[in-house]
PDB file with one MODEL, atoms N, CA, C and O in Angstrom:
MODEL        1
ATOM      1  N   MET A   1      12.699  12.323  -4.331  1.00  0.00           N
ATOM      2  CA  MET A   1      12.289  11.241  -4.699  1.00  0.00           C
ATOM      3  C   MET A   1      10.767  11.120  -4.477  1.00  0.00           C
ATOM      4  O   MET A   1      10.298  11.643  -3.466  1.00  0.00           O
ATOM      5  N   ARG A   2       9.973  10.486  -5.322  1.00  0.00           N
ATOM      6  CA  ARG A   2       8.540  10.414  -5.248  1.00  0.00           C
ATOM      7  C   ARG A   2       8.129   9.050  -4.501  1.00  0.00           C
ATOM      8  O   ARG A   2       8.525   8.098  -5.173  1.00  0.00           O
ATOM      9  N   VAL A   3       7.500   8.665  -3.394  1.00  0.00           N
ATOM     10  CA  VAL A   3       7.240   7.751  -2.701  1.00  0.00           C
ATOM     11  C   VAL A   3       5.908   7.854  -2.275  1.00  0.00           C
ATOM     12  O   VAL A   3       5.412   8.855  -1.760  1.00  0.00           O
ATOM     13  N   VAL A   4       5.164   6.450  -2.579  1.00  0.00           N
ATOM     14  CA  VAL A   4       3.722   6.454  -2.210  1.00  0.00           C
ATOM     15  C   VAL A   4       3.949   5.281  -1.089  1.00  0.00           C
ATOM     16  O   VAL A   4       4.572   4.231  -1.247  1.00  0.00           O
ATOM     17  N   LEU A   5       3.378   5.671  -0.093  1.00  0.00           N
ATOM     18  CA  LEU A   5       3.217   4.480   1.085  1.00  0.00           C
ATOM     19  C   LEU A   5       1.784   3.938   1.312  1.00  0.00           C
ATOM     20  O   LEU A   5       0.851   4.611   1.751  1.00  0.00           O
ATOM     21  N   ILE A   6       1.740   2.812   1.004  1.00  0.00           N
ATOM     22  CA  ILE A   6       0.231   2.078   1.148  1.00  0.00           C
ATOM     23  C   ILE A   6       0.247   1.624   2.491  1.00  0.00           C
ATOM     24  O   ILE A   6       1.233   1.067   2.975  1.00  0.00           O
ATOM     25  N   GLY A   7      -0.860   1.849   3.148  1.00  0.00           N
ATOM     26  CA  GLY A   7      -1.373   1.427   4.131  1.00  0.00           C
ATOM     27  C   GLY A   7      -0.716   2.483   5.433  1.00  0.00           C
ATOM     28  O   GLY A   7      -0.254   2.020   6.476  1.00  0.00           O
ATOM     29  N   ALA A   8      -0.775   3.702   5.174  1.00  0.00           N
ATOM     30  CA  ALA A   8      -0.307   4.384   5.839  1.00  0.00           C
ATOM     31  C   ALA A   8      -1.125   4.853   7.003  1.00  0.00           C
ATOM     32  O   ALA A   8      -0.795   5.926   7.509  1.00  0.00           O
ATOM     33  N   SER A   9      -2.125   4.211   7.490  1.00  0.00           N
ATOM     34  CA  SER A   9      -2.650   4.534   9.032  1.00  0.00           C
ATOM     35  C   SER A   9      -2.415   3.550   9.839  1.00  0.00           C
ATOM     36  O   SER A   9      -2.619   3.591  11.052  1.00  0.00           O
ATOM     37  N   GLY A  10      -1.950   2.554   9.189  1.00  0.00           N
ATOM     38  CA  GLY A  10      -1.463   1.245  10.220  1.00  0.00           C
ATOM     39  C   GLY A  10      -0.343   1.545  11.050  1.00  0.00           C
ATOM     40  O   GLY A  10       0.236   2.607  10.822  1.00  0.00           O
ATOM     41  N   GLN A  11       0.136   0.705  12.107  1.00  0.00           N
ATOM     42  CA  GLN A  11       1.165   0.871  12.761  1.00  0.00           C
ATOM     43  C   GLN A  11       2.527   1.284  12.073  1.00  0.00           C
ATOM     44  O   GLN A  11       3.032   2.398  12.210  1.00  0.00           O
ATOM     45  N   LEU A  12       2.994   0.393  11.414  1.00  0.00           N
ATOM     46  CA  LEU A  12       4.060   0.518  10.510  1.00  0.00           C
ATOM     47  C   LEU A  12       3.991   1.555   9.631  1.00  0.00           C
ATOM     48  O   LEU A  12       4.882   2.404   9.669  1.00  0.00           O
ATOM     49  N   GLY A  13       2.972   1.661   8.733  1.00  0.00           N
ATOM     50  CA  GLY A  13       2.796   2.866   7.809  1.00  0.00           C
ATOM     51  C   GLY A  13       2.708   4.189   8.322  1.00  0.00           C
ATOM     52  O   GLY A  13       2.982   5.183   7.648  1.00  0.00           O
ATOM     53  N   SER A  14       2.246   4.223   9.773  1.00  0.00           N
ATOM     54  CA  SER A  14       2.042   5.711  10.111  1.00  0.00           C
ATOM     55  C   SER A  14       3.552   6.208  10.699  1.00  0.00           C
ATOM     56  O   SER A  14       3.934   7.378  10.733  1.00  0.00           O
ATOM     57  N   ASP A  15       4.349   4.961  11.176  1.00  0.00           N
ATOM     58  CA  ASP A  15       5.763   5.420  11.585  1.00  0.00           C
ATOM     59  C   ASP A  15       6.547   5.660  10.424  1.00  0.00           C
ATOM     60  O   ASP A  15       7.269   6.654  10.496  1.00  0.00           O
ATOM     61  N   LEU A  16       6.588   4.999   9.369  1.00  0.00           N
ATOM     62  CA  LEU A  16       7.199   5.165   8.201  1.00  0.00           C
ATOM     63  C   LEU A  16       6.823   6.804   7.490  1.00  0.00           C
ATOM     64  O   LEU A  16       7.648   7.632   7.106  1.00  0.00           O
ATOM     65  N   ALA A  17       5.515   6.904   7.478  1.00  0.00           N
ATOM     66  CA  ALA A  17       5.142   8.210   7.084  1.00  0.00           C
ATOM     67  C   ALA A  17       5.771   9.538   8.082  1.00  0.00           C
ATOM     68  O   ALA A  17       6.059  10.641   7.616  1.00  0.00           O
ATOM     69  N   GLN A  18       5.870   9.260   9.140  1.00  0.00           N
ATOM     70  CA  GLN A  18       6.422  10.438  10.258  1.00  0.00           C
ATOM     71  C   GLN A  18       7.878  10.368   9.719  1.00  0.00           C
ATOM     72  O   GLN A  18       8.475  11.417   9.478  1.00  0.00           O
ATOM     73  N   VAL A  19       8.381   9.333   9.551  1.00  0.00           N
ATOM     74  CA  VAL A  19      10.011   9.561   9.247  1.00  0.00           C
ATOM     75  C   VAL A  19      10.420  10.117   7.895  1.00  0.00           C
ATOM     76  O   VAL A  19      11.332  10.924   7.719  1.00  0.00           O
ATOM     77  N   LEU A  20       9.495   9.496   6.792  1.00  0.00           N
ATOM     78  CA  LEU A  20       9.798   9.808   5.484  1.00  0.00           C
ATOM     79  C   LEU A  20       9.411  11.410   4.986  1.00  0.00           C
ATOM     80  O   LEU A  20       9.876  12.020   4.024  1.00  0.00           O
ATOM     81  N   SER A  21       8.430  11.849   5.953  1.00  0.00           N
ATOM     82  CA  SER A  21       7.875  13.211   5.645  1.00  0.00           C
ATOM     83  C   SER A  21       8.881  14.154   6.119  1.00  0.00           C
ATOM     84  O   SER A  21       8.874  15.306   5.685  1.00  0.00           O
ATOM     85  N   SER A  22       9.603  13.830   6.832  1.00  0.00           N
ATOM     86  CA  SER A  22      10.655  14.788   7.418  1.00  0.00           C
ATOM     87  C   SER A  22      11.998  14.712   6.530  1.00  0.00           C
ATOM     88  O   SER A  22      12.851  15.599   6.556  1.00  0.00           O
ATOM     89  N   ARG A  23      12.083  13.595   5.772  1.00  0.00           N
ATOM     90  CA  ARG A  23      13.359  13.575   4.933  1.00  0.00           C
ATOM     91  C   ARG A  23      13.492  14.580   3.877  1.00  0.00           C
ATOM     92  O   ARG A  23      12.472  14.775   3.216  1.00  0.00           O
ATOM     93  N   PRO A  24      14.444  15.200   3.604  1.00  0.00           N
ATOM     94  CA  PRO A  24      14.719  16.191   2.327  1.00  0.00           C
ATOM     95  C   PRO A  24      14.731  15.401   1.147  1.00  0.00           C
ATOM     96  O   PRO A  24      15.211  14.275   1.016  1.00  0.00           O
ATOM     97  N   GLY A  25      14.102  16.167   0.228  1.00  0.00           N
ATOM     98  CA  GLY A  25      13.965  15.354  -1.191  1.00  0.00           C
ATOM     99  C   GLY A  25      13.026  14.326  -1.208  1.00  0.00           C
ATOM    100  O   GLY A  25      13.034  13.606  -2.206  1.00  0.00           O
ATOM    101  N   VAL A  26      12.279  14.114  -0.392  1.00  0.00           N
ATOM    102  CA  VAL A  26      11.030  13.098  -0.501  1.00  0.00           C
ATOM    103  C   VAL A  26       9.835  13.594  -0.433  1.00  0.00           C
ATOM    104  O   VAL A  26       9.399  14.111   0.596  1.00  0.00           O
ATOM    105  N   SER A  27       9.053  13.473  -1.722  1.00  0.00           N
ATOM    106  CA  SER A  27       7.834  13.614  -1.749  1.00  0.00           C
ATOM    107  C   SER A  27       6.891  12.438  -1.542  1.00  0.00           C
ATOM    108  O   SER A  27       6.681  11.525  -2.341  1.00  0.00           O
ATOM    109  N   LEU A  28       6.414  12.594  -0.463  1.00  0.00           N
ATOM    110  CA  LEU A  28       5.604  11.420   0.319  1.00  0.00           C
ATOM    111  C   LEU A  28       4.074  11.508  -0.111  1.00  0.00           C
ATOM    112  O   LEU A  28       3.514  12.595   0.031  1.00  0.00           O
ATOM    113  N   PHE A  29       3.333  10.378  -0.653  1.00  0.00           N
ATOM    114  CA  PHE A  29       2.054  10.295  -0.790  1.00  0.00           C
ATOM    115  C   PHE A  29       1.578   9.259   0.043  1.00  0.00           C
ATOM    116  O   PHE A  29       1.444   8.156  -0.489  1.00  0.00           O
ATOM    117  N   PRO A  30       1.249   9.401   1.431  1.00  0.00           N
ATOM    118  CA  PRO A  30       0.942   8.329   2.244  1.00  0.00           C
ATOM    119  C   PRO A  30      -0.779   7.972   1.981  1.00  0.00           C
ATOM    120  O   PRO A  30      -1.573   8.912   1.930  1.00  0.00           O
ATOM    121  N   LEU A  31      -1.180   6.756   1.847  1.00  0.00           N
ATOM    122  CA  LEU A  31      -2.424   6.263   1.411  1.00  0.00           C
ATOM    123  C   LEU A  31      -2.910   5.473   2.211  1.00  0.00           C
ATOM    124  O   LEU A  31      -2.237   4.475   2.466  1.00  0.00           O
ATOM    125  N   THR A  32      -4.187   5.635   2.855  1.00  0.00           N
ATOM    126  CA  THR A  32      -4.843   4.878   3.727  1.00  0.00           C
ATOM    127  C   THR A  32      -5.588   3.756   3.259  1.00  0.00           C
ATOM    128  O   THR A  32      -5.528   3.483   2.060  1.00  0.00           O
ATOM    129  N   HIS A  33      -6.306   3.044   4.057  1.00  0.00           N
ATOM    130  CA  HIS A  33      -7.319   2.062   3.106  1.00  0.00           C
ATOM    131  C   HIS A  33      -8.642   2.699   2.655  1.00  0.00           C
ATOM    132  O   HIS A  33      -9.372   2.291   1.752  1.00  0.00           O
ATOM    133  N   ALA A  34      -8.802   3.653   3.354  1.00  0.00           N
ATOM    134  CA  ALA A  34      -9.970   4.554   2.793  1.00  0.00           C
ATOM    135  C   ALA A  34      -9.550   5.261   1.436  1.00  0.00           C
ATOM    136  O   ALA A  34     -10.440   5.616   0.663  1.00  0.00           O
ATOM    137  N   GLN A  35      -8.422   5.442   1.177  1.00  0.00           N
ATOM    138  CA  GLN A  35      -8.001   6.224   0.004  1.00  0.00           C
ATOM    139  C   GLN A  35      -7.894   5.023  -1.069  1.00  0.00           C
ATOM    140  O   GLN A  35      -8.341   5.125  -2.211  1.00  0.00           O
ATOM    141  N   LEU A  36      -7.333   4.022  -0.631  1.00  0.00           N
ATOM    142  CA  LEU A  36      -6.508   2.876  -1.551  1.00  0.00           C
ATOM    143  C   LEU A  36      -7.056   1.592  -1.090  1.00  0.00           C
ATOM    144  O   LEU A  36      -6.742   1.244   0.049  1.00  0.00           O
ATOM    145  N   ASP A  37      -7.894   0.762  -1.846  1.00  0.00           N
ATOM    146  CA  ASP A  37      -8.163  -0.688  -1.540  1.00  0.00           C
ATOM    147  C   ASP A  37      -7.008  -1.384  -2.286  1.00  0.00           C
ATOM    148  O   ASP A  37      -7.077  -1.332  -3.514  1.00  0.00           O
ATOM    149  N   ILE A  38      -5.994  -2.005  -1.761  1.00  0.00           N
ATOM    150  CA  ILE A  38      -5.066  -2.760  -2.397  1.00  0.00           C
ATOM    151  C   ILE A  38      -5.501  -4.012  -3.172  1.00  0.00           C
ATOM    152  O   ILE A  38      -4.859  -4.506  -4.099  1.00  0.00           O
ATOM    153  N   THR A  39      -6.491  -4.398  -2.758  1.00  0.00           N
ATOM    154  CA  THR A  39      -7.212  -5.555  -3.434  1.00  0.00           C
ATOM    155  C   THR A  39      -8.099  -5.362  -5.071  1.00  0.00           C
ATOM    156  O   THR A  39      -8.450  -6.190  -5.912  1.00  0.00           O
ATOM    157  N   GLN A  40      -8.217  -3.954  -4.992  1.00  0.00           N
ATOM    158  CA  GLN A  40      -8.925  -3.376  -6.310  1.00  0.00           C
ATOM    159  C   GLN A  40      -7.793  -3.013  -7.302  1.00  0.00           C
ATOM    160  O   GLN A  40      -7.480  -1.823  -7.328  1.00  0.00           O
ATOM    161  N   VAL A  41      -7.114  -3.889  -8.145  1.00  0.00           N
ATOM    162  CA  VAL A  41      -6.091  -3.697  -8.913  1.00  0.00           C
ATOM    163  C   VAL A  41      -6.136  -2.432  -9.876  1.00  0.00           C
ATOM    164  O   VAL A  41      -5.192  -1.681 -10.122  1.00  0.00           O
ATOM    165  N   GLU A  42      -7.249  -2.366 -10.298  1.00  0.00           N
ATOM    166  CA  GLU A  42      -7.395  -1.117 -11.313  1.00  0.00           C
ATOM    167  C   GLU A  42      -7.307   0.031 -10.559  1.00  0.00           C
ATOM    168  O   GLU A  42      -6.511   0.845 -11.030  1.00  0.00           O
ATOM    169  N   GLN A  43      -7.866   0.370  -9.535  1.00  0.00           N
ATOM    170  CA  GLN A  43      -7.753   1.414  -8.624  1.00  0.00           C
ATOM    171  C   GLN A  43      -6.378   1.757  -8.204  1.00  0.00           C
ATOM    172  O   GLN A  43      -5.994   2.926  -8.193  1.00  0.00           O
ATOM    173  N   VAL A  44      -5.627   0.759  -7.858  1.00  0.00           N
ATOM    174  CA  VAL A  44      -4.026   0.836  -7.741  1.00  0.00           C
ATOM    175  C   VAL A  44      -3.351   1.281  -8.845  1.00  0.00           C
ATOM    176  O   VAL A  44      -2.466   2.137  -8.867  1.00  0.00           O
ATOM    177  N   ARG A  45      -3.890   0.552  -9.924  1.00  0.00           N
ATOM    178  CA  ARG A  45      -2.790   1.087 -11.110  1.00  0.00           C
ATOM    179  C   ARG A  45      -3.186   2.597 -11.514  1.00  0.00           C
ATOM    180  O   ARG A  45      -2.317   3.250 -12.091  1.00  0.00           O
ATOM    181  N   THR A  46      -4.415   3.194 -11.257  1.00  0.00           N
ATOM    182  CA  THR A  46      -4.887   4.346 -11.678  1.00  0.00           C
ATOM    183  C   THR A  46      -4.092   5.455 -10.399  1.00  0.00           C
ATOM    184  O   THR A  46      -3.676   6.568 -10.720  1.00  0.00           O
ATOM    185  N   VAL A  47      -4.020   5.079  -9.395  1.00  0.00           N
ATOM    186  CA  VAL A  47      -3.344   5.848  -8.487  1.00  0.00           C
ATOM    187  C   VAL A  47      -1.790   5.970  -8.575  1.00  0.00           C
ATOM    188  O   VAL A  47      -1.085   6.946  -8.318  1.00  0.00           O
ATOM    189  N   LEU A  48      -1.389   4.527  -9.072  1.00  0.00           N
ATOM    190  CA  LEU A  48       0.388   4.727  -9.360  1.00  0.00           C
ATOM    191  C   LEU A  48       0.446   5.563 -10.582  1.00  0.00           C
ATOM    192  O   LEU A  48       1.300   6.444 -10.677  1.00  0.00           O
ATOM    193  N   THR A  49      -0.429   5.333 -11.535  1.00  0.00           N
ATOM    194  CA  THR A  49      -0.230   6.101 -12.654  1.00  0.00           C
ATOM    195  C   THR A  49      -0.133   7.598 -12.472  1.00  0.00           C
ATOM    196  O   THR A  49       0.648   8.311 -13.102  1.00  0.00           O
ATOM    197  N   GLU A  50      -1.124   8.078 -11.416  1.00  0.00           N
ATOM    198  CA  GLU A  50      -1.444   9.423 -11.298  1.00  0.00           C
ATOM    199  C   GLU A  50      -0.276  10.102 -10.205  1.00  0.00           C
ATOM    200  O   GLU A  50       0.140  11.248 -10.378  1.00  0.00           O
ATOM    201  N   LYS A  51       0.095   9.411  -9.294  1.00  0.00           N
ATOM    202  CA  LYS A  51       1.373   9.528  -8.583  1.00  0.00           C
ATOM    203  C   LYS A  51       2.656   9.394  -9.283  1.00  0.00           C
ATOM    204  O   LYS A  51       3.466  10.303  -9.102  1.00  0.00           O
ATOM    205  N   ARG A  52       2.932   8.572  -9.929  1.00  0.00           N
ATOM    206  CA  ARG A  52       4.217   8.334 -10.669  1.00  0.00           C
ATOM    207  C   ARG A  52       5.327   8.255  -9.821  1.00  0.00           C
ATOM    208  O   ARG A  52       6.341   8.941  -9.952  1.00  0.00           O
ATOM    209  N   PRO A  53       5.083   7.194  -8.723  1.00  0.00           N
ATOM    210  CA  PRO A  53       6.228   7.142  -7.772  1.00  0.00           C
ATOM    211  C   PRO A  53       7.472   6.508  -8.202  1.00  0.00           C
ATOM    212  O   PRO A  53       7.467   5.696  -9.128  1.00  0.00           O
ATOM    213  N   GLU A  54       8.311   6.764  -7.713  1.00  0.00           N
ATOM    214  CA  GLU A  54       9.844   6.096  -8.019  1.00  0.00           C
ATOM    215  C   GLU A  54       9.834   4.881  -6.971  1.00  0.00           C
ATOM    216  O   GLU A  54      10.217   3.754  -7.283  1.00  0.00           O
ATOM    217  N   VAL A  55       9.437   5.167  -5.904  1.00  0.00           N
ATOM    218  CA  VAL A  55       9.231   3.959  -5.027  1.00  0.00           C
ATOM    219  C   VAL A  55       7.753   3.964  -4.277  1.00  0.00           C
ATOM    220  O   VAL A  55       7.076   4.903  -3.858  1.00  0.00           O
ATOM    221  N   VAL A  56       7.548   2.656  -4.278  1.00  0.00           N
ATOM    222  CA  VAL A  56       6.194   2.072  -3.477  1.00  0.00           C
ATOM    223  C   VAL A  56       6.508   1.441  -2.451  1.00  0.00           C
ATOM    224  O   VAL A  56       7.267   0.473  -2.509  1.00  0.00           O
ATOM    225  N   ILE A  57       5.959   1.893  -1.290  1.00  0.00           N
ATOM    226  CA  ILE A  57       6.094   0.874   0.140  1.00  0.00           C
ATOM    227  C   ILE A  57       4.775   0.274   0.543  1.00  0.00           C
ATOM    228  O   ILE A  57       3.870   1.021   0.916  1.00  0.00           O
ATOM    229  N   ASN A  58       4.615  -0.999   0.491  1.00  0.00           N
ATOM    230  CA  ASN A  58       3.589  -1.331   0.852  1.00  0.00           C
ATOM    231  C   ASN A  58       3.484  -1.771   2.601  1.00  0.00           C
ATOM    232  O   ASN A  58       4.434  -2.378   3.096  1.00  0.00           O
ATOM    233  N   THR A  59       2.661  -1.529   3.181  1.00  0.00           N
ATOM    234  CA  THR A  59       2.461  -2.011   4.472  1.00  0.00           C
ATOM    235  C   THR A  59       1.027  -2.470   4.957  1.00  0.00           C
ATOM    236  O   THR A  59       0.790  -2.812   6.115  1.00  0.00           O
ATOM    237  N   ALA A  60      -0.054  -2.430   3.765  1.00  0.00           N
ATOM    238  CA  ALA A  60      -1.036  -3.072   4.078  1.00  0.00           C
ATOM    239  C   ALA A  60      -0.950  -4.441   4.213  1.00  0.00           C
ATOM    240  O   ALA A  60      -0.200  -5.149   3.540  1.00  0.00           O
ATOM    241  N   ALA A  61      -1.833  -4.894   5.219  1.00  0.00           N
ATOM    242  CA  ALA A  61      -1.776  -6.302   5.564  1.00  0.00           C
ATOM    243  C   ALA A  61      -3.127  -6.666   6.256  1.00  0.00           C
ATOM    244  O   ALA A  61      -3.743  -5.847   6.938  1.00  0.00           O
ATOM    245  N   TYR A  62      -3.493  -7.775   6.068  1.00  0.00           N
ATOM    246  CA  TYR A  62      -4.665  -8.411   6.997  1.00  0.00           C
ATOM    247  C   TYR A  62      -3.885  -9.349   7.776  1.00  0.00           C
ATOM    248  O   TYR A  62      -3.272 -10.314   7.322  1.00  0.00           O
ATOM    249  N   HIS A  63      -3.958  -8.996   8.959  1.00  0.00           N
ATOM    250  CA  HIS A  63      -3.050  -9.514  10.115  1.00  0.00           C
ATOM    251  C   HIS A  63      -3.908  -9.961  11.265  1.00  0.00           C
ATOM    252  O   HIS A  63      -3.221 -10.629  12.038  1.00  0.00           O
ATOM    253  N   ARG A  64      -4.873  -9.869  11.578  1.00  0.00           N
ATOM    254  CA  ARG A  64      -5.547 -10.276  12.764  1.00  0.00           C
ATOM    255  C   ARG A  64      -5.839 -11.489  12.793  1.00  0.00           C
ATOM    256  O   ARG A  64      -6.808 -11.932  12.176  1.00  0.00           O
ATOM    257  N   VAL A  65      -5.090 -12.182  13.476  1.00  0.00           N
ATOM    258  CA  VAL A  65      -4.876 -13.805  13.534  1.00  0.00           C
ATOM    259  C   VAL A  65      -6.118 -14.259  13.631  1.00  0.00           C
ATOM    260  O   VAL A  65      -6.379 -15.062  12.734  1.00  0.00           O
ATOM    261  N   ASP A  66      -7.076 -14.033  14.450  1.00  0.00           N
ATOM    262  CA  ASP A  66      -8.347 -14.715  14.616  1.00  0.00           C
ATOM    263  C   ASP A  66      -9.321 -14.330  13.201  1.00  0.00           C
ATOM    264  O   ASP A  66     -10.095 -15.156  12.718  1.00  0.00           O
ATOM    265  N   ASP A  67      -9.183 -13.318  12.796  1.00  0.00           N
ATOM    266  CA  ASP A  67      -9.725 -12.845  11.531  1.00  0.00           C
ATOM    267  C   ASP A  67      -9.425 -13.656  10.271  1.00  0.00           C
ATOM    268  O   ASP A  67     -10.266 -14.038   9.457  1.00  0.00           O
ATOM    269  N   CYS A  68      -7.961 -13.888  10.222  1.00  0.00           N
ATOM    270  CA  CYS A  68      -7.444 -14.418   9.333  1.00  0.00           C
ATOM    271  C   CYS A  68      -7.977 -16.031   9.101  1.00  0.00           C
ATOM    272  O   CYS A  68      -8.314 -16.516   8.021  1.00  0.00           O
ATOM    273  N   GLU A  69      -7.956 -16.664  10.328  1.00  0.00           N
ATOM    274  CA  GLU A  69      -8.249 -17.883  10.195  1.00  0.00           C
ATOM    275  C   GLU A  69      -9.987 -18.151   9.943  1.00  0.00           C
ATOM    276  O   GLU A  69     -10.476 -19.261   9.731  1.00  0.00           O
ATOM    277  N   THR A  70     -10.704 -16.945  10.018  1.00  0.00           N
ATOM    278  CA  THR A  70     -12.358 -16.929   9.953  1.00  0.00           C
ATOM    279  C   THR A  70     -12.433 -16.632   8.528  1.00  0.00           C
ATOM    280  O   THR A  70     -13.246 -17.306   7.895  1.00  0.00           O
ATOM    281  N   ASN A  71     -11.746 -15.754   7.886  1.00  0.00           N
ATOM    282  CA  ASN A  71     -11.759 -15.068   6.604  1.00  0.00           C
ATOM    283  C   ASN A  71     -10.633 -15.572   5.867  1.00  0.00           C
ATOM    284  O   ASN A  71      -9.889 -14.667   5.492  1.00  0.00           O
ATOM    285  N   ILE A  72     -10.317 -16.586   5.581  1.00  0.00           N
ATOM    286  CA  ILE A  72      -9.161 -17.010   4.785  1.00  0.00           C
ATOM    287  C   ILE A  72      -9.168 -16.484   3.365  1.00  0.00           C
ATOM    288  O   ILE A  72      -8.130 -16.109   2.819  1.00  0.00           O
ATOM    289  N   GLY A  73     -10.182 -16.466   2.858  1.00  0.00           N
ATOM    290  CA  GLY A  73     -10.160 -15.675   1.361  1.00  0.00           C
ATOM    291  C   GLY A  73      -9.660 -14.219   1.459  1.00  0.00           C
ATOM    292  O   GLY A  73      -8.819 -13.784   0.672  1.00  0.00           O
ATOM    293  N   GLN A  74     -10.174 -13.512   2.401  1.00  0.00           N
ATOM    294  CA  GLN A  74     -10.019 -12.091   2.504  1.00  0.00           C
ATOM    295  C   GLN A  74      -8.529 -11.889   2.646  1.00  0.00           C
ATOM    296  O   GLN A  74      -7.900 -11.028   2.029  1.00  0.00           O
ATOM    297  N   ALA A  75      -7.899 -12.935   3.692  1.00  0.00           N
ATOM    298  CA  ALA A  75      -6.528 -12.842   4.044  1.00  0.00           C
ATOM    299  C   ALA A  75      -5.726 -13.004   2.863  1.00  0.00           C
ATOM    300  O   ALA A  75      -4.794 -12.253   2.575  1.00  0.00           O
ATOM    301  N   PHE A  76      -6.045 -13.851   2.278  1.00  0.00           N
ATOM    302  CA  PHE A  76      -5.218 -14.515   1.107  1.00  0.00           C
ATOM    303  C   PHE A  76      -5.263 -13.276  -0.043  1.00  0.00           C
ATOM    304  O   PHE A  76      -4.299 -12.940  -0.731  1.00  0.00           O
ATOM    305  N   ALA A  77      -6.439 -12.755  -0.081  1.00  0.00           N
ATOM    306  CA  ALA A  77      -6.508 -11.799  -1.344  1.00  0.00           C
ATOM    307  C   ALA A  77      -5.848 -10.249  -0.776  1.00  0.00           C
ATOM    308  O   ALA A  77      -5.632  -9.309  -1.540  1.00  0.00           O
ATOM    309  N   VAL A  78      -5.643 -10.224   0.403  1.00  0.00           N
ATOM    310  CA  VAL A  78      -4.911  -8.979   0.620  1.00  0.00           C
ATOM    311  C   VAL A  78      -3.397  -9.129   0.828  1.00  0.00           C
ATOM    312  O   VAL A  78      -2.615  -8.189   0.689  1.00  0.00           O
ATOM    313  N   ASN A  79      -3.038 -10.375   1.171  1.00  0.00           N
ATOM    314  CA  ASN A  79      -1.541 -10.720   1.866  1.00  0.00           C
ATOM    315  C   ASN A  79      -0.931 -11.313   0.956  1.00  0.00           C
ATOM    316  O   ASN A  79       0.266 -11.546   1.128  1.00  0.00           O
ATOM    317  N   ALA A  80      -1.669 -11.774  -0.426  1.00  0.00           N
ATOM    318  CA  ALA A  80      -0.901 -12.589  -1.364  1.00  0.00           C
ATOM    319  C   ALA A  80      -1.330 -12.120  -2.709  1.00  0.00           C
ATOM    320  O   ALA A  80      -0.469 -11.659  -3.458  1.00  0.00           O
ATOM    321  N   VAL A  81      -2.667 -12.194  -3.125  1.00  0.00           N
ATOM    322  CA  VAL A  81      -2.967 -11.759  -4.478  1.00  0.00           C
ATOM    323  C   VAL A  81      -2.687 -10.492  -4.673  1.00  0.00           C
ATOM    324  O   VAL A  81      -2.086 -10.225  -5.713  1.00  0.00           O
ATOM    325  N   ALA A  82      -3.016  -9.462  -3.806  1.00  0.00           N
ATOM    326  CA  ALA A  82      -2.915  -8.224  -4.077  1.00  0.00           C
ATOM    327  C   ALA A  82      -1.269  -7.721  -4.076  1.00  0.00           C
ATOM    328  O   ALA A  82      -0.793  -6.879  -4.837  1.00  0.00           O
ATOM    329  N   VAL A  83      -0.689  -8.323  -3.224  1.00  0.00           N
ATOM    330  CA  VAL A  83       0.732  -7.946  -3.327  1.00  0.00           C
ATOM    331  C   VAL A  83       1.289  -8.177  -4.969  1.00  0.00           C
ATOM    332  O   VAL A  83       1.782  -7.365  -5.752  1.00  0.00           O
ATOM    333  N   ALA A  84       1.031  -9.417  -5.096  1.00  0.00           N
ATOM    334  CA  ALA A  84       1.439 -10.121  -6.555  1.00  0.00           C
ATOM    335  C   ALA A  84       1.000  -9.073  -7.538  1.00  0.00           C
ATOM    336  O   ALA A  84       1.795  -8.553  -8.321  1.00  0.00           O
ATOM    337  N   GLN A  85      -0.202  -8.787  -7.490  1.00  0.00           N
ATOM    338  CA  GLN A  85      -0.866  -7.732  -8.586  1.00  0.00           C
ATOM    339  C   GLN A  85      -0.028  -6.445  -8.370  1.00  0.00           C
ATOM    340  O   GLN A  85       0.340  -5.871  -9.395  1.00  0.00           O
ATOM    341  N   LEU A  86       0.310  -5.936  -7.217  1.00  0.00           N
ATOM    342  CA  LEU A  86       1.062  -4.813  -7.206  1.00  0.00           C
ATOM    343  C   LEU A  86       2.264  -4.558  -7.476  1.00  0.00           C
ATOM    344  O   LEU A  86       2.681  -3.427  -7.729  1.00  0.00           O
ATOM    345  N   ALA A  87       3.121  -5.853  -7.444  1.00  0.00           N
ATOM    346  CA  ALA A  87       4.485  -6.082  -7.887  1.00  0.00           C
ATOM    347  C   ALA A  87       4.463  -6.077  -9.446  1.00  0.00           C
ATOM    348  O   ALA A  87       5.457  -5.697 -10.065  1.00  0.00           O
ATOM    349  N   ALA A  88       3.301  -6.511 -10.101  1.00  0.00           N
ATOM    350  CA  ALA A  88       3.292  -6.710 -11.445  1.00  0.00           C
ATOM    351  C   ALA A  88       2.834  -5.484 -12.417  1.00  0.00           C
ATOM    352  O   ALA A  88       2.739  -5.495 -13.645  1.00  0.00           O
ATOM    353  N   ILE A  89       2.552  -4.318 -11.410  1.00  0.00           N
ATOM    354  CA  ILE A  89       2.011  -3.102 -12.182  1.00  0.00           C
ATOM    355  C   ILE A  89       3.228  -2.338 -12.742  1.00  0.00           C
ATOM    356  O   ILE A  89       4.261  -2.115 -12.111  1.00  0.00           O
ATOM    357  N   THR A  90       3.027  -2.050 -13.723  1.00  0.00           N
ATOM    358  CA  THR A  90       4.222  -1.078 -14.423  1.00  0.00           C
ATOM    359  C   THR A  90       3.346   0.128 -14.911  1.00  0.00           C
ATOM    360  O   THR A  90       2.191   0.177 -15.334  1.00  0.00           O
ATOM    361  N   ILE A  91       4.290   1.066 -14.705  1.00  0.00           N
ATOM    362  CA  ILE A  91       3.823   2.598 -15.003  1.00  0.00           C
ATOM    363  C   ILE A  91       4.253   2.860 -16.241  1.00  0.00           C
ATOM    364  O   ILE A  91       5.401   2.434 -16.366  1.00  0.00           O
ATOM    365  N   SER A  92       3.736   3.514 -17.489  1.00  0.00           N
ATOM    366  CA  SER A  92       4.353   3.865 -18.544  1.00  0.00           C
ATOM    367  C   SER A  92       4.166   5.270 -18.737  1.00  0.00           C
ATOM    368  O   SER A  92       4.678   5.834 -19.704  1.00  0.00           O
TER     369      SER A  92
ENDMDL
END
């Protein structure tokens, strides 16, 4: 199974990467924020088309509460808009 893991350098993402990388039959493609900015929909589409995953796990989030209160637009872009765009991407 081909798995793309978005947000692989975060706490949840790194834990999942560790578990999934040891699973037989799993081809894991862990992607950090430096490798994939989830708010860049064309970049996401390109990477997913290239990797052709069967499963996409998104652990990317803008979650520092104080920053979210100050940067409402960025928090919404990462936690809502980008997630909706990710869900809508189809790979042909």
